[in-house]
LODRENZA-762279 format. One record per residue (C-alpha): x negated, y, z negated; residue in three letters. Coordinates in Angstrom, 3 decimals, decimal comma, always signed. Layout:
LODRENZA-762279
{{X Y Z} 'ALA'},
...
end
This chain:
LODRENZA-762279
{{-92,676 +147,320 -103,592} 'MET'},
{{-93,298 +143,583 -103,995} 'ARG'},
{{-90,258 +143,220 -106,270} 'LEU'},
{{-88,174 +145,229 -103,825} 'LEU'},
{{-88,923 +142,796 -101,019} 'TRP'},
{{-88,390 +139,788 -103,301} 'ILE'},
{{-84,976 +141,184 -104,257} 'GLY'},
{{-83,937 +141,936 -100,679} 'VAL'},
{{-85,135 +138,532 -99,456} 'PHE'},
{{-83,396 +136,682 -102,304} 'SER'},
{{-80,034 +138,414 -101,843} 'VAL'},
{{-80,108 +138,029 -98,060} 'ALA'},
{{-81,508 +134,495 -98,313} 'GLY'},
{{-78,652 +133,168 -100,445} 'HIS'},
{{-76,070 +134,607 -98,041} 'LEU'},
{{-77,946 +133,377 -94,964} 'LEU'},
{{-78,440 +129,854 -96,286} 'PHE'},
{{-74,786 +129,626 -97,248} 'TYR'},
{{-73,939 +130,297 -93,599} 'PHE'},
{{-76,540 +127,761 -92,400} 'ILE'},
{{-75,576 +124,925 -94,775} 'TRP'},
{{-71,824 +125,581 -94,656} 'ALA'},
{{-71,302 +126,481 -90,977} 'ARG'},
{{-74,266 +125,794 -88,755} 'TRP'},
{{-75,781 +122,616 -90,266} 'ILE'},
{{-73,053 +121,534 -92,728} 'PRO'},
{{-74,214 +119,834 -95,910} 'GLN'},
{{-72,126 +117,519 -98,113} 'PRO'},
{{-71,814 +120,201 -100,776} 'TYR'},
{{-72,039 +123,997 -100,537} 'GLU'},
{{-70,357 +126,327 -103,027} 'ASN'},
{{-69,625 +129,914 -101,879} 'PRO'},
{{-68,969 +131,148 -105,422} 'TRP'},
{{-72,265 +129,791 -106,725} 'MET'},
{{-74,094 +131,307 -103,748} 'ARG'},
{{-72,445 +134,646 -104,451} 'ALA'},
{{-73,424 +134,367 -108,117} 'ALA'},
{{-77,061 +133,682 -107,163} 'MET'},
{{-77,052 +136,659 -104,771} 'ALA'},
{{-75,713 +138,917 -107,532} 'VAL'},
{{-78,322 +137,540 -109,948} 'LEU'},
{{-81,045 +138,393 -107,417} 'ALA'},
{{-80,029 +142,041 -107,730} 'LEU'},
{{-81,970 +141,996 -111,032} 'ILE'},
{{-85,155 +142,292 -108,931} 'TYR'},
{{-83,833 +145,601 -107,567} 'LEU'},
{{-83,184 +147,181 -110,968} 'LEU'},
{{-85,105 +150,489 -111,240} 'PRO'},
{{-86,396 +149,537 -114,696} 'ARG'},
{{-87,861 +146,300 -113,355} 'LEU'},
{{-89,414 +147,834 -110,238} 'ARG'},
{{-90,798 +150,975 -111,884} 'LEU'},
{{-92,214 +149,216 -114,948} 'ASP'},
{{-92,902 +145,600 -113,900} 'PRO'},
{{-95,521 +145,104 -116,610} 'GLY'},
{{-93,226 +145,693 -119,598} 'SER'},
{{-92,032 +142,845 -121,815} 'ALA'},
{{-88,372 +143,439 -120,891} 'LEU'},
{{-89,168 +143,378 -117,161} 'SER'},
{{-91,093 +140,134 -117,625} 'GLY'},
{{-88,174 +138,498 -119,417} 'ARG'},
{{-85,643 +139,641 -116,811} 'LEU'},
{{-87,832 +138,471 -113,930} 'PHE'},
{{-88,512 +135,134 -115,626} 'GLY'},
{{-84,839 +134,471 -116,378} 'LEU'},
{{-83,620 +135,384 -112,882} 'ALA'},
{{-86,336 +133,291 -111,240} 'THR'},
{{-85,753 +130,323 -113,561} 'TRP'},
{{-82,019 +130,220 -112,782} 'ILE'},
{{-82,428 +130,692 -109,028} 'GLN'},
{{-85,273 +128,230 -108,493} 'LEU'},
{{-85,549 +125,153 -110,738} 'PRO'},
{{-81,998 +125,187 -112,095} 'TRP'},
{{-80,083 +126,046 -108,892} 'PHE'},
{{-82,199 +123,963 -106,508} 'PHE'},
{{-82,091 +120,899 -108,787} 'THR'},
{{-78,323 +121,240 -109,198} 'TRP'},
{{-77,816 +121,514 -105,420} 'MET'},
{{-80,170 +118,584 -104,817} 'TYR'},
{{-78,065 +116,255 -106,973} 'TRP'},
{{-74,763 +117,660 -105,709} 'MET'},
{{-75,896 +116,834 -102,158} 'ASN'},
{{-76,928 +113,304 -103,080} 'GLY'},
{{-80,652 +113,999 -102,777} 'GLY'},
{{-80,463 +114,218 -98,967} 'ASN'},
{{-83,549 +115,151 -96,879} 'PRO'},
{{-82,521 +118,811 -96,541} 'VAL'},
{{-82,403 +119,372 -100,257} 'TRP'},
{{-85,405 +117,180 -100,959} 'LEU'},
{{-87,446 +119,465 -98,690} 'ALA'},
{{-85,849 +122,502 -100,351} 'SER'},
{{-86,835 +121,273 -103,822} 'VAL'},
{{-90,422 +120,648 -102,668} 'ALA'},
{{-90,604 +124,181 -101,248} 'ALA'},
{{-89,037 +125,570 -104,424} 'MET'},
{{-91,757 +123,997 -106,567} 'ILE'},
{{-94,526 +125,627 -104,529} 'LEU'},
{{-92,738 +128,997 -104,543} 'ILE'},
{{-92,216 +128,822 -108,310} 'TYR'},
{{-95,887 +128,141 -108,979} 'PHE'},
{{-96,789 +131,047 -106,701} 'HIS'},
{{-94,307 +133,428 -108,362} 'ALA'},
{{-95,435 +132,924 -111,956} 'THR'},
{{-98,208 +131,571 -114,162} 'ASP'},
{{-98,730 +127,829 -113,765} 'TRP'},
{{-98,084 +127,157 -117,453} 'ARG'},
{{-94,770 +129,007 -117,380} 'LEU'},
{{-93,912 +127,359 -114,067} 'ALA'},
{{-94,526 +123,885 -115,503} 'THR'},
{{-92,360 +124,593 -118,549} 'LEU'},
{{-89,702 +126,223 -116,379} 'GLY'},
{{-89,566 +123,271 -113,995} 'LEU'},
{{-89,146 +120,768 -116,815} 'LEU'},
{{-86,392 +122,746 -118,550} 'SER'},
{{-84,668 +124,055 -115,405} 'GLY'},
{{-84,663 +120,700 -113,618} 'SER'},
{{-83,307 +118,924 -116,692} 'SER'},
{{-80,514 +121,455 -117,119} 'LEU'},
{{-79,783 +121,371 -113,371} 'GLY'},
{{-79,411 +117,598 -113,495} 'TRP'},
{{-77,075 +117,807 -116,508} 'LEU'},
{{-74,990 +120,501 -114,798} 'THR'},
{{-74,692 +118,362 -111,680} 'ALA'},
{{-73,503 +115,419 -113,799} 'ILE'},
{{-70,826 +117,656 -115,348} 'LEU'},
{{-69,742 +118,671 -111,821} 'PHE'},
{{-69,303 +114,999 -110,907} 'GLY'},
{{-72,570 +114,230 -109,119} 'ALA'},
{{-73,543 +110,575 -108,842} 'ASP'},
{{-77,305 +110,039 -109,367} 'PRO'},
{{-77,042 +106,557 -107,865} 'SER'},
{{-76,031 +108,080 -104,518} 'SER'},
{{-79,633 +109,059 -103,746} 'VAL'},
{{-80,614 +106,848 -100,812} 'ALA'},
{{-84,352 +106,488 -101,428} 'HIS'},
{{-85,157 +107,613 -104,996} 'PRO'},
{{-88,724 +106,271 -104,826} 'GLU'},
{{-89,523 +108,351 -101,739} 'ALA'},
{{-87,917 +111,416 -103,332} 'SER'},
{{-90,022 +110,909 -106,453} 'LEU'},
{{-93,220 +110,715 -104,381} 'VAL'},
{{-92,398 +113,915 -102,464} 'VAL'},
{{-91,497 +115,858 -105,632} 'VAL'},
{{-94,583 +114,559 -107,462} 'ALA'},
{{-96,799 +115,578 -104,539} 'PHE'},
{{-95,289 +119,083 -104,485} 'ALA'},
{{-95,703 +119,339 -108,263} 'LEU'},
{{-99,368 +118,296 -108,166} 'VAL'},
{{-100,104 +120,697 -105,308} 'MET'},
{{-98,323 +123,507 -107,149} 'GLY'},
{{-100,356 +122,812 -110,277} 'LEU'},
{{-103,617 +122,714 -108,327} 'MET'},
{{-102,854 +125,967 -106,496} 'LEU'},
{{-101,746 +127,691 -109,703} 'GLY'},
{{-104,781 +126,581 -111,676} 'MET'},
{{-107,140 +127,467 -108,796} 'SER'},
{{-105,689 +130,980 -108,636} 'SER'},
{{-106,054 +131,368 -112,402} 'ALA'},
{{-109,666 +130,139 -112,277} 'ASN'},
{{-110,458 +132,505 -109,400} 'LEU'},
{{-109,059 +135,484 -111,321} 'ARG'},
{{-111,036 +134,423 -114,394} 'ARG'},
{{-114,264 +134,116 -112,377} 'ALA'},
{{-113,751 +137,548 -110,862} 'ARG'},
{{-113,118 +139,011 -114,299} 'LEU'},
{{-116,273 +137,407 -115,723} 'ILE'},
{{-118,363 +138,723 -112,811} 'ASN'},
{{-116,898 +142,196 -113,260} 'THR'},
{{-117,615 +142,150 -116,978} 'LEU'},
{{-121,186 +140,980 -116,376} 'SER'},
{{-121,788 +143,810 -113,921} 'THR'},
{{-120,231 +146,321 -116,300} 'MET'},
{{-122,402 +145,031 -119,144} 'GLY'},
{{-125,617 +145,518 -117,153} 'VAL'},
{{-124,554 +149,004 -116,025} 'MET'},
{{-123,554 +149,972 -119,569} 'ALA'},
{{-126,950 +148,883 -120,916} 'HIS'},
{{-128,832 +150,828 -118,238} 'GLU'},
{{-126,737 +153,958 -118,829} 'LEU'},
{{-126,886 +153,912 -122,625} 'ARG'},
{{-130,709 +153,945 -122,680} 'THR'},
{{-131,123 +157,441 -121,147} 'PRO'},
{{-128,074 +158,626 -123,110} 'LEU'},
{{-129,834 +157,652 -126,338} 'ALA'},
{{-132,819 +159,718 -125,206} 'THR'},
{{-130,579 +162,730 -124,505} 'VAL'},
{{-129,035 +162,314 -127,958} 'ASN'},
{{-132,519 +162,401 -129,516} 'LEU'},
{{-133,266 +165,542 -127,520} 'MET'},
{{-130,234 +167,118 -129,176} 'GLY'},
{{-131,727 +166,305 -132,592} 'ASP'},
{{-135,067 +167,810 -131,511} 'VAL'},
{{-133,361 +171,013 -130,352} 'ILE'},
{{-131,419 +171,205 -133,614} 'ARG'},
{{-134,666 +170,827 -135,581} 'ASN'},
{{-136,270 +173,587 -133,505} 'LEU'},
{{-133,384 +175,838 -134,478} 'ALA'},
{{-134,429 +175,477 -138,111} 'GLN'},
{{-137,872 +176,968 -137,415} 'THR'},
{{-138,735 +180,623 -137,532} 'ASP'},
{{-136,499 +181,894 -134,712} 'VAL'},
{{-134,069 +184,767 -134,538} 'SER'},
{{-130,486 +184,216 -135,627} 'GLU'},
{{-129,143 +184,695 -132,099} 'SER'},
{{-131,573 +182,103 -130,682} 'LYS'},
{{-130,816 +179,743 -133,551} 'GLN'},
{{-127,095 +179,885 -132,755} 'LYS'},
{{-127,732 +179,271 -129,042} 'ARG'},
{{-129,981 +176,293 -129,815} 'LEU'},
{{-127,387 +174,858 -132,200} 'GLU'},
{{-124,690 +175,265 -129,544} 'ASP'},
{{-126,904 +173,606 -126,936} 'LEU'},
{{-127,657 +170,657 -129,234} 'ALA'},
{{-123,968 +170,253 -130,070} 'THR'},
{{-122,957 +170,320 -126,396} 'ARG'},
{{-125,645 +167,778 -125,484} 'LEU'},
{{-124,573 +165,368 -128,205} 'GLN'},
{{-120,886 +165,889 -127,414} 'ASN'},
{{-121,717 +165,025 -123,807} 'LEU'},
{{-123,488 +161,846 -124,951} 'VAL'},
{{-120,464 +160,853 -127,056} 'ARG'},
{{-118,183 +161,557 -124,106} 'SER'},
{{-120,280 +159,419 -121,762} 'MET'},
{{-120,434 +156,562 -124,282} 'ASN'},
{{-116,652 +156,736 -124,605} 'ARG'},
{{-116,296 +156,651 -120,840} 'GLN'},
{{-118,521 +153,578 -120,687} 'ILE'},
{{-116,433 +151,883 -123,400} 'ASP'},
{{-113,238 +152,822 -121,570} 'THR'},
{{-114,476 +151,488 -118,231} 'GLN'},
{{-115,507 +148,213 -119,866} 'ILE'},
{{-112,048 +147,997 -121,428} 'SER'},
{{-110,518 +148,808 -118,023} 'ASN'},
{{-112,285 +145,770 -116,628} 'ALA'},
{{-110,734 +143,721 -119,439} 'GLN'},
{{-107,120 +144,663 -118,698} 'LEU'},
{{-106,113 +141,033 -119,134} 'LEU'},
{{-108,463 +140,425 -122,096} 'ARG'},
{{-107,941 +143,265 -124,517} 'LEU'},
{{-109,548 +142,645 -127,924} 'PRO'},
{{-107,171 +141,051 -130,388} 'ARG'},
{{-108,486 +142,664 -133,576} 'GLU'},
{{-105,639 +144,415 -135,358} 'GLN'},
{{-105,571 +146,839 -138,255} 'SER'},
{{-103,118 +149,203 -139,914} 'HIS'},
{{-103,564 +152,630 -138,362} 'ILE'},
{{-102,336 +155,977 -139,610} 'SER'},
{{-101,089 +157,861 -136,551} 'ALA'},
{{-101,847 +161,264 -138,105} 'ALA'},
{{-105,428 +160,325 -139,024} 'GLU'},
{{-106,028 +158,829 -135,577} 'LEU'},
{{-104,762 +161,917 -133,754} 'VAL'},
{{-106,750 +164,308 -135,962} 'LYS'},
{{-109,953 +162,282 -135,502} 'ASP'},
{{-109,597 +162,151 -131,710} 'VAL'},
{{-108,864 +165,891 -131,444} 'VAL'},
{{-111,767 +166,737 -133,770} 'GLU'},
{{-114,325 +164,540 -131,990} 'GLN'},
{{-113,308 +165,242 -128,391} 'TYR'},
{{-116,211 +166,808 -126,399} 'PRO'},
{{-114,534 +170,034 -125,273} 'TYR'},
{{-116,203 +172,006 -122,497} 'ARG'},
{{-115,583 +175,369 -124,121} 'SER'},
{{-114,180 +176,993 -127,249} 'SER'},
{{-111,164 +178,170 -125,226} 'ARG'},
{{-110,430 +174,571 -124,308} 'GLU'},
{{-110,586 +173,550 -127,983} 'ARG'},
{{-108,355 +176,405 -129,072} 'GLU'},
{{-105,556 +175,436 -126,671} 'CYS'},
{{-105,088 +172,073 -128,471} 'VAL'},
{{-102,706 +171,981 -131,445} 'GLN'},
{{-101,667 +169,060 -133,639} 'VAL'},
{{-98,207 +168,905 -135,244} 'HIS'},
{{-97,580 +166,196 -137,849} 'ILE'},
{{-93,816 +166,062 -138,330} 'GLN'},
{{-93,992 +162,692 -140,111} 'GLN'},
{{-96,927 +160,324 -140,343} 'ASP'},
{{-96,395 +156,631 -139,659} 'PHE'},
{{-98,450 +153,450 -139,576} 'HIS'},
{{-98,690 +150,909 -136,783} 'PHE'},
{{-100,761 +147,834 -136,052} 'GLU'},
{{-103,363 +147,793 -133,295} 'GLY'},
{{-106,999 +148,324 -132,388} 'SER'},
{{-108,179 +151,695 -133,686} 'ARG'},
{{-111,008 +151,838 -131,165} 'GLN'},
{{-108,728 +151,151 -128,200} 'LEU'},
{{-106,005 +153,542 -129,343} 'PHE'},
{{-108,687 +156,194 -129,829} 'GLY'},
{{-109,661 +155,659 -126,184} 'GLN'},
{{-105,995 +155,881 -125,162} 'VAL'},
{{-105,551 +159,276 -126,835} 'LEU'},
{{-108,902 +160,482 -125,492} 'THR'},
{{-107,806 +159,542 -121,983} 'ASN'},
{{-104,437 +161,282 -122,348} 'LEU'},
{{-106,155 +164,345 -123,816} 'LEU'},
{{-108,627 +164,430 -120,924} 'LYS'},
{{-105,814 +164,166 -118,345} 'ASN'},
{{-103,849 +166,947 -120,070} 'ALA'},
{{-106,894 +169,249 -120,125} 'LEU'},
{{-107,450 +168,506 -116,445} 'HIS'},
{{-103,814 +169,449 -115,709} 'ALA'},
{{-104,246 +172,697 -117,633} 'LEU'},
{{-107,456 +173,501 -115,767} 'ALA'},
{{-105,625 +172,957 -112,471} 'ALA'},
{{-102,931 +175,462 -113,456} 'ALA'},
{{-103,313 +179,042 -112,332} 'SER'},
{{-103,281 +180,605 -115,811} 'ASN'},
{{-106,081 +180,289 -118,366} 'ALA'},
{{-105,109 +177,900 -121,192} 'PRO'},
{{-103,669 +179,540 -124,291} 'GLN'},
{{-103,371 +178,174 -127,855} 'PRO'},
{{-100,528 +175,659 -127,935} 'GLY'},
{{-100,643 +174,810 -124,223} 'ASP'},
{{-101,631 +171,281 -125,236} 'LEU'},
{{-99,851 +169,699 -128,187} 'ARG'},
{{-100,085 +166,375 -129,953} 'LEU'},
{{-96,985 +165,573 -132,022} 'ASP'},
{{-96,667 +162,730 -134,522} 'VAL'},
{{-93,253 +161,701 -135,837} 'GLY'},
{{-90,448 +159,137 -135,964} 'ILE'},
{{-88,026 +158,801 -133,039} 'HIS'},
{{-85,085 +156,367 -133,004} 'HIS'},
{{-86,661 +154,114 -135,619} 'GLY'},
{{-90,077 +153,945 -133,944} 'LYS'},
{{-93,255 +155,905 -134,414} 'GLY'},
{{-94,025 +158,339 -131,618} 'ARG'},
{{-97,211 +160,097 -130,576} 'ILE'},
{{-96,486 +162,658 -127,861} 'ALA'},
{{-99,159 +164,406 -125,802} 'VAL'},
{{-97,615 +167,484 -124,127} 'SER'},
{{-99,210 +170,019 -121,824} 'ASP'},
{{-98,071 +173,088 -119,900} 'ASP'},
{{-100,140 +172,176 -116,866} 'GLY'},
{{-99,254 +171,470 -113,248} 'THR'},
{{-96,884 +168,602 -114,015} 'GLY'},
{{-96,319 +165,412 -112,014} 'ILE'},
{{-93,926 +165,080 -109,102} 'SER'},
{{-91,062 +162,634 -109,556} 'HIS'},
{{-92,214 +160,244 -106,830} 'ASP'},
{{-95,694 +160,009 -108,392} 'LEU'},
{{-94,289 +159,297 -111,862} 'GLN'},
{{-93,233 +155,878 -110,615} 'THR'},
{{-96,815 +155,015 -109,606} 'ARG'},
{{-99,242 +156,609 -112,061} 'ILE'},
{{-99,397 +153,467 -114,222} 'PHE'},
{{-100,317 +151,259 -111,252} 'GLU'},
{{-103,924 +149,987 -111,183} 'PRO'},
{{-106,280 +151,984 -108,930} 'PHE'},
{{-103,730 +154,731 -108,280} 'TYR'},
{{-104,965 +158,214 -109,172} 'SER'},
{{-103,504 +161,682 -108,671} 'THR'},
{{-106,995 +163,170 -109,063} 'GLN'},
{{-108,527 +162,541 -105,661} 'ALA'},
{{-112,210 +161,715 -106,050} 'GLY'},
{{-112,129 +162,319 -109,813} 'ALA'},
{{-110,977 +158,967 -111,158} 'GLY'},
{{-110,738 +155,275 -110,439} 'ASN'},
{{-107,019 +154,986 -111,151} 'GLY'},
{{-107,462 +152,635 -114,110} 'LEU'},
{{-107,151 +155,087 -116,994} 'GLY'},
{{-103,376 +155,094 -117,388} 'LEU'},
{{-103,198 +151,379 -116,591} 'THR'},
{{-105,606 +150,785 -119,457} 'PHE'},
{{-103,523 +153,035 -121,746} 'CYS'},
{{-100,336 +151,191 -120,849} 'LYS'},
{{-101,905 +147,785 -121,494} 'ASN'},
{{-103,292 +148,840 -124,872} 'VAL'},
{{-99,941 +150,270 -126,006} 'VAL'},
{{-98,021 +147,205 -124,833} 'GLU'},
{{-100,533 +144,902 -126,548} 'SER'},
{{-99,281 +146,521 -129,788} 'ALA'},
{{-95,645 +145,892 -128,699} 'HIS'},
{{-95,201 +149,567 -127,910} 'GLY'},
{{-94,222 +151,548 -124,833} 'ARG'},
{{-95,964 +154,320 -122,903} 'LEU'},
{{-93,705 +156,594 -120,865} 'SER'},
{{-93,891 +159,979 -119,172} 'VAL'},
{{-91,513 +162,866 -118,637} 'HIS'},
{{-92,567 +165,670 -116,335} 'SER'},
{{-91,294 +168,441 -114,114} 'GLU'},
{{-93,575 +169,803 -111,373} 'PRO'},
{{-95,030 +173,117 -112,473} 'GLY'},
{{-93,671 +172,765 -116,014} 'LEU'},
{{-96,161 +170,340 -117,543} 'GLY'},
{{-95,893 +166,747 -118,702} 'ALA'},
{{-95,214 +164,757 -121,860} 'VAL'},
{{-96,733 +161,309 -122,388} 'PHE'},
{{-94,956 +159,440 -125,178} 'MET'},
{{-96,351 +156,466 -127,088} 'ILE'},
{{-93,583 +154,657 -128,991} 'ASP'},
{{-94,745 +152,027 -131,478} 'LEU'},
{{-93,090 +149,683 -133,976} 'PRO'},
{{-93,543 +150,812 -137,557} 'LEU'},
{{-95,406 +148,844 -140,207} 'VAL'},
{{-95,651 +149,468 -143,923} 'SER'},
{{-98,536 +151,594 -145,079} 'ALA'},
{{-101,419 +149,709 -146,777} 'PRO'},
{{-101,068 +149,576 -150,590} 'PRO'},
{{-103,958 +151,983 -151,129} 'SER'},
{{-102,382 +154,542 -148,798} 'THR'},
{{-98,925 +154,133 -150,282} 'ALA'},
{{-100,211 +154,551 -153,827} 'SER'},
{{-102,216 +157,624 -152,808} 'ALA'},
{{-98,987 +159,272 -151,762} 'ARG'},
end
């Protein structure tokens, strides 16, 4: 929604200011073709790909390029073409503050240096005379003041976000410690129950005790995974950087094998299909949490469907698609409506009212993109959903390659 309003405001703003500076308060120089070009460029903000997936690398590059051309380059060019008059001096000062607000202060600083330099050179090519600026010293003071204020505001915002993140992580750390202590006790109780099953008890009781111990310890593993996932959710901007070569087939099999299913029927509905194994680079722990989260969501969708889950209702496929490795998690559950598909990756948005914090898929998306991959969804209401993880391929480790 934010990008939609930015796009509408930018397109309308260029047209409106052309009318103001060309008709109402005429300026020495105003170019209708350049204004039209800037308005067309602003349409980039309205592209569905950019609005529906603003966090992707391609969206970031498109947004950065469009903003760089429209702000530092265009405003600097117009400033020099208009002889540095008061109108465009004020416009440049406002542009600097807007640019620091629109993007990270480091990128804004680099963009201002490069865009302003190129804008000045373009103005010279168009015949601008730098010596025509009436009071260059005053202009320099105003621009320097705007630049310093932009830097201070940008750095303050970054520091505030960092402080909030640190406080969140500290709180999560304390909560995790307090929760893991009783979980460790429950895990020990599972061992005690399993040991009791080895004593002189009937076979039927022994099986029930074994099942109880297994379910208890599966529950402990599930809770520990949830704690790890929530801590990672709080680190959306600080995902661990450790990387290793991961076999997609091994990862999928491990996650499916270790998942704490609620019943044997739930386990039987999950099938794994390895069409072609591939290797990618990333954090095995985080990608394990990603698949666990997708598996949990798929099982929830199946449980919400009217029919009892059958074998094959939930499938995990591993293969190669268009030159990239793909892990697909498919279910025959309730599906996702088309309007919700545009929002499920947004932070704090959840389709499971009261059953989630809305960070799970955001976490998954961030982990996949940290490995230069892409997480997407295809779904039809009532016909299930497919979540696809596409990842760049890497060569298998020598030991793995030789084993084959």
